[in-house]
N, C-alpha and C positions, 0 to 999 in steps of 0.2 A: 545466500546468507550474506549480510552486509557488515558484520563485525562480531567482536567477541568481548566478553567481560572478564576481568580478573586475570589478565595475561594467560588465558587458557591456551594449552598446547595441544597440538595434533600430531599423532605419530603417522608418518608416511614412510613405509618400508624401512622402519627402524630409525628414522630421523625425527626427533622431537622438534617441531617448529611452532612458532607463534601463529595462531590462526589469523590474527590481525595482519601479520606480514604476508601471509599467503593471499589474503584478500586484497591487500594494497597492490601487489604485483603478482597476479596469478600466473602470468606467462613465465615468470622466473622459476616457478616450481613444477613446470610441466613434466620434467623427467622423473621427479619424485612421485608425482601422481601416476605416471605410466608404469613405474616400477612397482608401486603399491598395487595397482590393478593386476599386473602380471603375476606377482608373487603371492599376494594375500587376497586380492579381490575386494579389498575395502581399506579405509583408513580407520584410525582409532582416536576417539576423543579421550584425553587424559584427565578429565575432570574428577574422576573417582579412581581409587586403586584398581589396577587391572585394566582400566579404560573401558569404553563402550564403542562398538563398531559404528562406522559411518559409511553411508553410500558415497560412491564417487561417480559423478555424472559429467558428461561432456556436452557442452552447448556452444555453438559458434566458435569452436576451436579452443575454448577455455574450459578448464576443469572446475567443478563445484562440489561442495560437500552437502549432504542431506542426512537427516536423522535416519537411523535404521528402523525398518518397519516395526511399529508398536513398541518402541524402546525409549521414547522421550523421557518417561518418568523414571528411568533407571539412571539418568544423569544427575549430577550434583544439583542441589536445590538452586544454586545461583548460576548454573550453566545456561547459556543462551538457548541451547536446544530444548531444555526443559521449560525454562521460563516462557518461551514462545508457545509451547503446548498448553500451559496453564494460564496464559494471559486472559484478562477480562476483555471481552469483545462482544460485538453484536451478532456474531455467527450463531449463537445459541437461540436467537430470536426468530428462527424460521421453523416452519412445519417440517416434519420428517420428509426427506427426499429433496429438499431445496438445495442443500449442500451436503454432499456425501463424502466424508473423509475416509479414505481407504487405508488398509494396513500398510501399504507400500509408501505412504506419504502423499500420494496423489489425491486430488480433490475434483469431484464432478459437480458442476454447477448447473442447476435448472433455472435458466434465465427467463425473465418475462418478455424478452425481445426475441422473436423468432429469427433464426439465421438462415432459413430456407423458406421461400415464398413462391407461389405459383406465378408463372409469367404474366398471366392476365391481371394479377393484383396490381392496383394503382400504387405507384411510388409516391410516398408522402410520409407525414409524421407517423411514428409508431404510437399506437394506442397503449398507454401504460396501464398496468394493473391499478385498480382503485382501492386496493386493500389498505386498511387503516394502518398507521404507524404505531398506534398503541391501543391498548384495550382489546377486547374481543379475541379474535382468532389470530394465530401466528401466520405470517406471510408464507404462501405456498411456493412462491418463486422469488428469485433474486433480481433486484433492480440494477441499473447500471452503476449507481454509486456503491451499492453493496458489493458488486463484482470488483470494482476498483479497490474498495477497502479490503476485500479478501486477498487480492493480489498483493497489495501493499503490506498487509500484515504477514502473510505467508513468506514474503521476501525479507521480513525483518526491517522494513523501511520506516516503521513507526517506532523504532528503537534508536537510542543514542548512547554511546559510551565515550569517555574522555579519550582524546587522541584520534578519533575517527575523522575522516574527510569524506565528503560526498558531493558528487556532481551528477549530471544526467547520465554520463557514461556508466557510472557505478550503479545508479538506479536501474537502468535498463539491464545491465548484466545480472542484477539480482532478480528482476522480473521474468527474464526468459529462462531462468533456472527453475521452472515450475512444470510439474506434470499434472495432467488431468484432462477433463473435457468440459466444454460448454455446449449444452443442449445436444450432447452426443458427439460433438465434433472435437477432435484432439486440439488442445489449446494452441499448439504450435502452428496449426493450420488456420484456426479461427482468429487468432490475435496477431496484429502487427504492432510491435512496440518500436517506435521511431528510434533508430540508432543515432548516437552522437555523430555529427558530421565531421569527417576527416577527409580532406581532399585526396589523400593517398589511398583511401578506401572507396572512392567514388564509384568505381565499376561494381564492386561487391554490393554496395548499398543499393545502387540502382537495379541491379539484378534481383536482389531480394524483394524490393518493392514491386518490380514487374511480375515476379512469381506470385506474390500475394494478390495483386490486382487481377491477374489472369484467372484466379479461382472464382472471381465474382462475375465472370461472364455467364451467359445462359447455359445451363446444362439440362438438356431434355425439356421437360415441362416446367422446370424450376429455374430460378435465379438465386444465387447465394449472397448472403451479406457477410461482412467481416467487421471486426472490432479493431479500432485504432486507438492507441494510447500514446500521448505525447504531451509536451509542454506548450501551452498556448503562447503564440507570438502576437497575433492580432486578429481582430474581427472587423471587417469593413462592410458597410452596407452597399451592396451593388444594386443593379437595376431591379432584380426580382427576388433577391435573397441576400444572405450574408456570405461574404468570402472569408473563410476561416483559414488562417495559416498557423502552422506549428513550427517551433524552433527546430533547427537541424533538418528540416524537411523541405524539399524544393517544390512540392506539388500542393496546390490549394484545394480546399474542399468547399462545396457550396451547400448551404444549409438554409432552409426556409426560416424566415424571421420568427414565425410562431414557435418553432423548435428552440431557437436561440433564447427567446424571451422566457419560455417555460423553464429552460435550464438555469437562467439567471434568477428567476423567481424562487427556484428551489435552493439557491445558494447565495443569499444576499451578501455575505461577507466578501464573496469573490468579486462582485461588481465594484465594491468599494476599494478593492486592492489592485485593480487592473493596471494602474499607473505606478504602483509601488515597486521599485527596483529590487527590494529585498524579498518580495513575494514570488513564489513559483506557483502558477495555476496549472494544475494537471487536468487534461481533458481526456475523457473516454467517450468514443463516438462510434455509433453503428453506421456503416457506410454500404452503399450499393451502387452499381453502375446503371445509369439511365439508358434509355433506348438510343440516345444520340452519343453515348460513350462518356458522358460527364460523370464524375465521381461525386455522389451526393450523400450528405449526412442525413439520416432519417431519425436519429435520436442521439442525445448527448447529455453528459453530466460533467460538472466541474468539481474539483477538490482543491481547496486552498492549502498550500504548504508554505513553510518558512524558508528562509535562506538556505537551510540545510535539508530541505525536502521533508520536514516533519509535518504531518497533517495538523491543521488547526481549524477550529470551528468559529473563530473570530479573530479580529486584528489583535485583541488583547492576548489571546492564546499564542499568536505568533510571537508577540513580545516576550511572553513567559518562556516559550520554547527556546528562543535565542538566549535569554538570560540564564536558563539552565545549562545550555551549552557553554556559555562564557564562564559559568561558575564551576565547570568541570564535573557536572553531575552525570550519573548514569540513570537513564529513565526510559519509560515507555509511554506512548500516547495510545490509550484505548480507543478503538474505532467502533462506531455505532452501526456500521453497515446501513441498511435501510430503516432501521428501527429508531425508537426514541427512548431506549433504556437509559437509566441514569448510571453513568460511570464517573470515576474521578477524571479530572482534566488531564492529569499526568500521574504516573506511579513511579516513585523513585526506587532504584534497584541497588543502591550502594551503601545501605546501612542496615543495621539489625532491626528486625520488626518491620511491620507494614507501614509505609509512609507515602502519603499522597499529596498532590498539589491541587488546590482549587482556586480558580480565577472567578471572582464575583464581579460580573460586568453590568448587571442590571439592577443595582441596588436602588431602592425606592419603589420597585414594582412589588406589590403585596404578594402576588402569586409566586413570583420568583423568590422572594424572601422566605416564604413558607417552605418551598422546596429546599432552600438552603438550610433552614432550621432542621428539617427532617434528615438531611444528609449528615449534618454535624452530630445529631442525636445518634444516628446509626454508627458513625465513626467512634464516638465515645463508648458505645455499648460493646464494640469490638476491640477497644484499645488501639485504634489506628491513629497514628500521628498525622497531623495535618499542617501543611504550610498554606496559609491563606493570603490572597491578594485582593483587597478591595480596590478596584481600579480607579477609585476617586483619590487614592493615595499613592505614594511611591511604592515601588517594588520592595518586597521584604528581602532580608538577607538570605541568600540561597546557598551559602557555603555549607559544606558538610557539618552535621552535628558532631561535636567532639573535636572539631577543628576551629573554624571561625564562624560557623553558622549557628543560627537559632531557629527554633520552630515557633511559628506564630501561634499555634494551638496544639495542645497535646491532649489526646483522649485519655 
């Protein structure tokens, strides 16, 4: 979990602490976590009278909190634990069995990329599912972008609250605090999330990478694949493929040009933001070891995020995300996963009633304007407040209503 709203407090062994403080400096509260585990077996969220139990988990030497099995809806309406469970997202757009949410909070993902292949199978680009993004049937399996969105959402990284800070170290810490499986493989084995580089931790980082890589060696009649998540640093065209480098990571990956081009075509805003210093481009990649020992990417997807690692579907959404941060707003970015469902661009969490933000970036396109009209009609019918930005004009006032802010449209 990456933060908390409304100065929420957590009870650890009788000590009421701000969750935001715990998350900013988790190592500072290790003894309270240890005492709570030893004496109570859990922490307690104080969002409602009497509080609600929270799980205490240990990952990479740091403690984390997670909602108690099947208890999210018992938390206060504005508690982050509950809002995350009720958030709009694309996770509902799959057929039964694609994403299995278990009572203990873990999630099993049925991915459309096999992580175990026979030795004689040719190494090359993964053939993706051709299931449509809209209409007809729901997707039976989760694509790479859907998997990345699932991880980002479950980690709370699509949320923002005033006073938060976020860098790659914090992102990774949230991402590794997840339980579940990908195609039957425990996520902690299948996934390598690049750690933030610290020279003092060089030995531990290299040991962790060597352990992950060793799993990809041939085992009997099969070779295994792994999933790597990190922040893109560069992509250079080499003699036969692209050389892909990630920030904080010393080892390069080699990816066929066709795979790189397919990933870029699936995410046009990413290509346009490659040189933008305020953009963070997150890469999820399936890798395997070739017969000559080279680590090769066989599939990949990109996700554009803002300076504060908030996902965005366009450069305009990046601008809005940062403007909301600067205005001190609490908000969530709904994620579509692999689907094409219509969600608000952002949902505000810091005022009474439902309030959304819509970024209109393709005005003049008849089909786009028709969809806009339908969304506004739906909002009006449900009395949803809407802050609108026609990107041909300047940004609207984003300060909180009742303070200095104004709503551009009210349902």
